[in-house]
C-alpha positions as a printed NumPy array, in Angstrom:
array([[  0.018,  -0.085,  -0.04 ],
       [  1.38 ,   3.163,  -1.116],
       [ -0.532,   6.516,  -1.813],
       [  0.721,   9.558,  -3.678],
       [ -0.006,  13.039,  -2.91 ],
       [  1.411,  15.728,  -5.259],
       [  3.987,  13.302,  -6.41 ],
       [  5.171,  12.69 ,  -3.219],
       [  4.803,   8.647,  -2.186],
       [  3.979,   7.645,   1.323],
       [  5.878,   4.235,   1.771],
       [  3.643,   2.502,   4.219],
       [  3.979,  -1.766,   3.595],
       [  0.967,  -3.411,   1.381],
       [  0.859,  -5.682,   4.556],
       [  1.768,  -4.707,   7.919],
       [  4.348,  -7.829,   8.895],
       [  5.172,  -7.365,  12.899],
       [  8.551,  -8.467,  14.007],
       [  9.268, -12.401,  15.274],
       [  9.543, -10.93 ,  18.822],
       [  5.885,  -9.57 ,  19.201],
       [  5.054, -13.329,  18.459],
       [  6.676, -14.728,  21.451],
       [  4.232, -15.448,  24.533],
       [  5.651, -13.691,  27.041],
       [  5.493, -10.521,  25.144],
       [  1.857, -11.189,  24.084],
       [  0.767, -11.801,  27.575],
       [  2.487,  -8.734,  28.852],
       [  0.42 ,  -6.41 ,  25.664],
       [ -3.075,  -8.702,  27.013],
       [ -2.142,  -7.327,  30.722],
       [ -2.453,  -3.517,  28.935],
       [ -5.171,  -4.089,  27.002],
       [ -7.258,  -5.716,  30.147],
       [ -5.834,  -3.676,  32.829],
       [ -4.865,  -0.288,  32.016],
       [ -7.01 ,   2.697,  32.108],
       [ -7.337,   5.266,  28.825],
       [ -4.335,   7.375,  29.87 ],
       [ -2.04 ,   4.792,  30.279],
       [ -3.341,   2.611,  26.879],
       [ -2.346,   5.641,  25.65 ],
       [  1.178,   5.632,  25.066],
       [  1.125,   2.228,  23.555],
       [ -1.298,   4.051,  20.471],
       [  1.593,   6.917,  20.259],
       [  4.434,   4.377,  19.817],
       [  2.356,   2.36 ,  17.032],
       [  2.256,   6.092,  15.707],
       [  6.146,   6.095,  15.594],
       [  6.229,   2.73 ,  14.302],
       [  4.233,   3.096,  11.537],
       [  5.708,   6.111,  10.101],
       [  9.106,   4.96 ,  10.328],
       [ 10.075,   6.354,   7.223],
       [ 10.426,  10.123,   9.215],
       [ 10.769,   8.41 ,  12.858],
       [ 13.647,   5.913,  13.559],
       [ 13.017,   4.43 ,  16.549],
       [ 13.333,   0.303,  16.562],
       [ 11.853,  -0.002,  19.401],
       [  8.578,   1.496,  18.938],
       [  7.24 ,  -1.799,  17.911],
       [  7.776,  -3.913,  20.722],
       [  6.253,  -1.165,  22.924],
       [  3.163,  -0.266,  21.189],
       [  1.947,  -4.352,  20.604],
       [  0.11 ,  -6.033,  17.955],
       [ -3.648,  -4.812,  19.143],
       [ -2.562,  -0.834,  18.34 ],
       [ -0.144,  -1.719,  15.41 ],
       [ -3.051,  -3.019,  13.27 ],
       [ -5.723,  -0.904,  14.444],
       [ -3.551,   2.399,  13.125],
       [ -2.429,   0.474,   9.991],
       [ -6.102,  -0.076,   9.091],
       [ -6.952,   3.608,   9.857],
       [ -3.943,   4.463,   7.726],
       [ -5.014,   1.757,   4.908],
       [ -8.734,   3.532,   4.599],
       [ -7.247,   6.701,   4.412],
       [ -4.871,   5.86 ,   1.483],
       [ -7.814,   4.284,  -0.231],
       [-10.047,   7.472,   0.557],
       [ -7.434,   9.68 ,  -0.598],
       [ -7.767,  11.729,   2.664],
       [ -6.055,  15.278,   3.417],
       [ -4.598,  14.01 ,   6.734],
       [ -3.02 ,  10.223,   6.836],
       [ -3.845,   8.598,  10.635],
       [ -0.952,   9.282,  12.333],
       [  0.37 ,  12.491,  10.836],
       [ -0.587,  14.898,  13.953],
       [  1.789,  11.681,  16.586],
       [  4.682,  12.129,  13.523],
       [  5.079,  16.187,  13.387],
       [  4.813,  16.085,  17.207],
       [  7.586,  13.454,  17.317],
       [  9.489,  15.557,  15.199],
       [  9.446,  18.561,  16.635],
       [  9.897,  17.583,  20.142],
       [ 13.149,  15.817,  18.691],
       [ 14.127,  19.042,  16.645],
       [ 13.344,  21.075,  19.698],
       [ 15.042,  18.612,  22.195],
       [ 18.091,  19.181,  20.284],
       [ 18.366,  22.59 ,  20.   ],
       [ 17.715,  22.952,  23.286],
       [ 20.76 ,  20.943,  24.284],
       [ 22.75 ,  23.033,  21.985],
       [ 21.887,  26.028,  23.487],
       [ 23.284,  25.149,  27.011],
       [ 27.05 ,  26.254,  28.291],
       [ 27.862,  23.222,  29.391],
       [ 31.391,  23.67 ,  29.718],
       [ 33.947,  22.211,  31.958],
       [ 32.208,  19.158,  31.625],
       [ 28.795,  19.703,  33.351],
       [ 26.006,  17.213,  32.321],
       [ 22.219,  18.396,  31.196],
       [ 19.51 ,  16.701,  32.746],
       [ 16.662,  15.655,  30.503],
       [ 13.246,  15.08 ,  32.325],
       [ 10.48 ,  13.538,  30.481],
       [  7.078,  13.806,  32.913],
       [  4.357,  11.163,  31.491],
       [  7.3  ,   9.3  ,  29.401],
       [  5.233,   6.615,  28.851],
       [  6.933,   4.117,  26.128],
       [  9.132,   7.187,  25.013],
       [ 12.383,   5.788,  23.884],
       [ 14.487,   9.078,  22.995],
       [ 17.256,   7.817,  25.521],
       [ 17.71 ,   5.062,  22.921],
       [ 17.216,   6.587,  19.837],
       [ 18.949,  10.125,  20.14 ],
       [ 22.353,  10.727,  19.648],
       [ 22.378,  14.743,  21.238],
       [ 21.437,  12.731,  24.358],
       [ 24.805,  11.19 ,  24.941],
       [ 26.209,  13.526,  27.317],
       [ 22.748,  13.529,  29.214],
       [ 21.455,  12.446,  32.174],
       [ 17.79 ,  10.986,  31.5  ],
       [ 14.749,  10.757,  33.711],
       [ 11.726,   9.339,  32.544],
       [  8.712,   9.77 ,  35.164],
       [  5.459,   7.494,  34.851],
       [  3.338,   5.521,  36.772],
       [  5.185,   2.714,  38.612],
       [  3.155,  -0.093,  36.625],
       [  3.551,   1.9  ,  33.01 ],
       [  7.593,   2.073,  33.866],
       [  7.127,  -1.586,  34.616],
       [  6.044,  -2.952,  31.77 ],
       [  8.244,  -0.977,  29.653],
       [ 11.209,  -2.263,  31.332],
       [ 10.012,  -5.667,  31.034],
       [  9.119,  -5.657,  27.361],
       [ 12.66 ,  -4.241,  26.768],
       [ 14.114,  -6.819,  28.511],
       [ 11.724,  -9.548,  27.087],
       [ 13.126,  -8.474,  23.832],
       [ 16.636,  -8.207,  24.565],
       [ 16.325, -12.239,  25.436],
       [ 14.959, -12.468,  21.5  ],
       [ 17.31 , -10.205,  19.722],
       [ 20.017,  -7.643,  19.373],
       [ 20.056,  -5.16 ,  22.362],
       [ 18.979,  -1.945,  21.471],
       [ 21.69 ,   0.281,  22.682],
       [ 21.007,   3.212,  24.978],
       [ 22.228,   6.681,  23.416],
       [ 22.007,   8.78 ,  26.992],
       [ 24.987,   9.195,  29.02 ],
       [ 22.425,   7.641,  32.295],
       [ 18.426,   6.607,  32.39 ],
       [ 16.868,   6.102,  35.469],
       [ 12.832,   5.671,  35.779],
       [ 11.101,   7.503,  38.745],
       [  8.092,   5.61 ,  39.702],
       [  5.693,   8.837,  40.562],
       [  2.51 ,  10.143,  40.306],
       [  1.887,  14.148,  38.892],
       [ -1.031,  14.056,  40.534],
       [  0.562,  13.924,  44.023],
       [  2.956,  16.281,  45.5  ],
       [  5.885,  14.556,  46.297],
       [  6.873,  13.658,  42.363],
       [  9.713,  16.232,  42.815],
       [ 11.02 ,  14.716,  45.654],
       [ 11.077,  11.031,  43.696],
       [ 12.784,  12.822,  41.116],
       [ 15.386,  14.776,  43.64 ],
       [ 16.176,  11.252,  45.489],
       [ 17.005,   9.61 ,  42.32 ],
       [ 19.672,  12.115,  41.647],
       [ 17.841,  15.281,  39.829],
       [ 19.747,  18.119,  40.858],
       [ 18.276,  21.667,  40.164],
       [ 21.176,  23.431,  39.778],
       [ 22.406,  21.831,  36.874],
       [ 20.887,  22.836,  33.72 ],
       [ 17.603,  21.274,  32.647],
       [ 15.248,  20.205,  29.445],
       [ 11.534,  19.563,  30.98 ],
       [  9.408,  17.583,  28.439],
       [  5.697,  17.427,  28.735],
       [  4.387,  15.72 ,  25.948],
       [  0.893,  14.152,  25.756],
       [  0.715,  14.54 ,  29.132],
       [ -0.994,  17.69 ,  30.488],
       [ -4.366,  17.24 ,  28.654],
       [ -5.031,  14.49 ,  30.957],
       [ -4.521,  16.182,  34.129],
       [ -6.966,  18.006,  36.018],
       [ -6.426,  21.881,  35.529],
       [ -5.428,  21.969,  39.196],
       [ -2.942,  19.35 ,  38.837],
       [ -1.831,  20.687,  35.558],
       [ -1.06 ,  24.014,  37.005],
       [  1.023,  22.603,  39.755],
       [  3.093,  20.765,  37.689],
       [  3.381,  23.809,  35.572],
       [  4.493,  25.921,  38.5  ],
       [  6.718,  23.597,  39.997],
       [  8.774,  23.963,  37.244],
       [  8.57 ,  27.564,  36.81 ],
       [  9.394,  28.   ,  40.435],
       [ 12.841,  25.91 ,  40.072],
       [ 14.401,  27.972,  37.26 ],
       [ 16.162,  30.265,  39.823],
       [ 19.658,  27.884,  39.827],
       [ 19.907,  26.788,  36.551],
       [ 18.963,  27.609,  32.747],
       [ 15.75 ,  26.021,  32.434],
       [ 13.591,  24.719,  29.01 ],
       [ 10.581,  23.298,  28.879],
       [  8.871,  21.647,  26.047],
       [  5.245,  20.823,  26.083],
       [  1.849,  20.565,  24.182],
       [ -1.286,  21.894,  24.738],
       [ -4.8  ,  21.359,  24.011],
       [ -7.317,  24.162,  23.308],
       [-10.634,  23.91 ,  24.742],
       [-12.486,  22.541,  21.735],
       [ -9.849,  19.789,  21.533],
       [-10.874,  18.828,  25.147],
       [-14.496,  18.538,  24.284],
       [-13.636,  15.785,  21.695],
       [-13.292,  13.512,  24.979],
       [-14.19 ,  15.224,  27.879],
       [-13.82 ,  11.977,  30.023],
       [-10.496,  11.833,  28.956],
       [ -9.225,  15.197,  28.338],
       [ -9.407,  17.686,  31.075],
       [ -6.556,  20.499,  31.18 ],
       [ -6.514,  22.925,  28.812],
       [ -5.485,  26.563,  27.554],
       [ -6.71 ,  28.631,  24.591],
       [ -3.759,  30.886,  24.854],
       [ -0.442,  28.509,  26.589],
       [  1.682,  31.272,  25.18 ],
       [  0.576,  34.213,  27.761],
       [  0.037,  31.162,  30.368],
       [  3.963,  30.519,  30.331],
       [  4.828,  33.931,  30.453],
       [  2.258,  34.713,  33.623],
       [  3.984,  31.55 ,  35.458],
       [  7.977,  33.755,  34.678],
       [  9.032,  31.571,  31.781],
       [ 10.891,  34.029,  28.783],
       [ 11.472,  33.724,  25.431],
       [  8.36 ,  31.704,  24.99 ],
       [  6.922,  30.318,  21.58 ],
       [  4.018,  28.863,  20.038],
       [  3.746,  26.812,  17.405],
       [  0.709,  24.784,  15.351],
       [  1.067,  21.854,  13.541],
       [  1.983,  23.233,   9.675],
       [  4.036,  25.903,  10.694],
       [  7.412,  26.28 ,   9.133],
       [  8.687,  24.43 ,  11.973],
       [  6.213,  21.954,  12.601],
       [  5.353,  20.439,   9.125],
       [  8.589,  18.117,   8.231],
       [  7.106,  18.319,   4.964],
       [  4.215,  15.78 ,   5.412],
       [  1.175,  18.022,   5.177],
       [  1.34 ,  17.673,   1.521],
       [ -2.365,  18.791,   0.562],
       [ -3.113,  22.601,   1.2  ],
       [ -6.376,  21.526,   1.795],
       [ -5.262,  19.898,   5.004],
       [ -6.955,  20.302,   8.382],
       [ -3.941,  22.277,   9.833],
       [ -3.392,  24.501,   7.559],
       [ -7.24 ,  25.363,   7.567],
       [ -6.916,  26.249,  11.402],
       [ -3.618,  27.789,  10.935],
       [ -5.52 ,  30.753,   8.905],
       [ -8.076,  30.987,  11.708],
       [ -7.545,  33.502,  14.381],
       [ -7.151,  31.818,  18.226],
       [ -9.661,  33.581,  19.287],
       [-12.439,  31.641,  17.407],
       [-14.056,  28.467,  18.539],
       [-15.568,  27.18 ,  15.383],
       [-14.515,  27.743,  11.665],
       [-16.58 ,  30.734,   9.845],
       [-16.378,  28.992,   6.509],
       [-18.262,  25.745,   7.734],
       [-18.945,  25.688,  11.31 ],
       [-17.026,  22.943,  12.686],
       [-14.958,  22.858,  15.866],
       [-11.408,  24.935,  16.067],
       [ -9.922,  21.254,  17.641],
       [ -5.88 ,  22.77 ,  18.298],
       [ -2.707,  21.479,  19.495],
       [ -0.248,  24.197,  20.477],
       [  3.523,  23.358,  20.383],
       [  5.159,  25.458,  23.123],
       [  9.413,  26.105,  23.829],
       [  9.797,  28.494,  26.871],
       [ 12.796,  29.357,  28.645],
       [ 13.691,  29.59 ,  32.45 ],
       [ 17.064,  31.375,  33.635],
       [ 18.885,  32.291,  36.619],
       [ 18.799,  36.183,  37.5  ],
       [ 21.672,  38.102,  36.597],
       [ 23.861,  38.7  ,  39.238],
       [ 25.125,  42.216,  39.698],
       [ 28.336,  43.59 ,  40.635],
       [ 27.689,  45.868,  43.121]])
């Protein structure tokens, strides 16, 4: 199966061929427990991994298939197949692909912006890490200490799947300097303490990555997370990378999505962050050549003022996903 748009061929396979390691009994049982025991927010980690796996022509993530599991790979593949047959303007999973590439690019740029002279190590914290594998696939993390924070069962499942896969095939080598998985619930007040107990040093330059997590939290809990990060920028340079839904997006599934911000750039500035930059999918820095149809949904939204909740042409809800990059720095010391 391949779809040609404006002369560009999207190289999806004619049929989904899964790696042999997915067919081991242990791997099957692990993913079966995910389907039966995890709630929607936890299962979304596997769905996102499926997106990275099936968009492998633009995302290099060899571990994504194993972490996604057979059910979510097949489900997304069938959606992509239907989109290609129907000449859809946006192929399923394209938002996951663009968002992943945006975070990859912004993370690399953030790390290069730090002055890490004297052998200083930069820390990268993934809140709600899910099945993220950047510690294994991004070379820019080779001098970084990585911290992954998520629910205990999510991190345990991830560790077990990767260990089981290692027994079946050649081990995927970690590219980061170090990796620590920290079991914590962001809805509780002690998650930062658990990070510090695991080695996080707030005096070191730090990149905080909040990809696909804030909107699953209540407004109160999301604001607490953002405030904790904002309140700990006084000792070292900090970069925050996060995505935000607007109000209309959370209405798509109000039982799952809760926190929203129609003006997240202003929100972050009010918390004390500086150099706040907002992007929408389809913007020059959030396109990556993946949106070929000029009438695609994302470009259609970009031309509409953010203040409008419905599109003036057809009355459809303006469901937006904002990509934010913001900085925090210690105060400049003046010589008396």
